[in-house]
N, C-alpha and C positions, 0 to 999 in steps of 0.2 A: 504494500500500500504506500501511496505517495505522501500521505499526511493525514491530519484530522478529517473526520467526516462530519456531515451535517445530517441529523435525523429530523424527520418531519412526522407530525401526528396527523393521521388521516381519519376522517369520519365519512366513510363512503356513502352512508345513507343520506347525509346532509350535504355532501359535496364540500365540506370544510377541510382545509389543510393549513397547518402552520408549523414553523420550525420548533423543535424541542430545544429550548435554551438551557444552559447550564444551571441557571437559578430556579428552573421549574422543578416540581416534585412529582414523582410517579408513585402512586399508591399500589401496593400489591395486596390483593384480596383473595381469600379462599372462595370456593363455590358456596360455602356455608355463610358467606357475608361476614367473615372475620378478617380484620386488618392484620396482615403479617408484617409489612414493612413500608416505610416511606423512603424512597431513594431519590437523591438529587439527579437532575438531568445529566450532569457531567458524569456521574457513575454509570448511567445507562449507556452514554456515548462511549465511555472507555470499555465497558463490557462488550459492546458490539464491535469496536475496533479490535479488541483482543480476540474475539471469536473469528472475525474475518482474517486476521493475520495468522491465526492457528490453522484455519482452513486452507489458506494459501500455502503455508509451509507443508501441511500434510499432502496437498496436491503435488508439490515439488518433490517431496520424498517418494511418493508413489510413482511418479514418472521416472525416477532414477533407479528404482528397484529392478534388479536383473530378473527377467522373465525366463521361465524354462524354455529350452529350445524345442522340445517335443515331449509329449506325454502319451503314455500308453493308456488304453482304456482300463478302467479300474478293475473290471472282472469279466468273466465269460470265457477265459482261456482254459483249454484242457491241459492235461498233464504234458502231452507232447509239445504243445505250443509253448508252455512255460519252459520246458527243457531247451527248446530251440532258442528262445529269448536269452536264457541264462548262458547258453553256449556263445551267442553273439556278443553279449556283454563281456564275457571272459576273454574272447578273442580280441575285442577292441582294447581292453585294458592291457593285454599282453603286448600288443603292437605299440602302445604308448610308452612302454618301459625300455 
């Protein structure tokens, strides 16, 4: 991310939208109408920035992870097929030495 972000509060039913400023407060309520916390707007902005930075970092890590070159189907091979695969693997490893 290049810098701080700006959050906006949207009320789609009414078509209202305005920026969430640092000095605004966000109340967190349970579904049972119990107030859990009151968070400043700047904390919400920092939480969103932190989340987005973490998601970007995770995407970068996933893109750099080495992917397997080939995978065999998980099951469905008979004894003879497994023996042939084992023989192929052993012959490949012997050539590499």
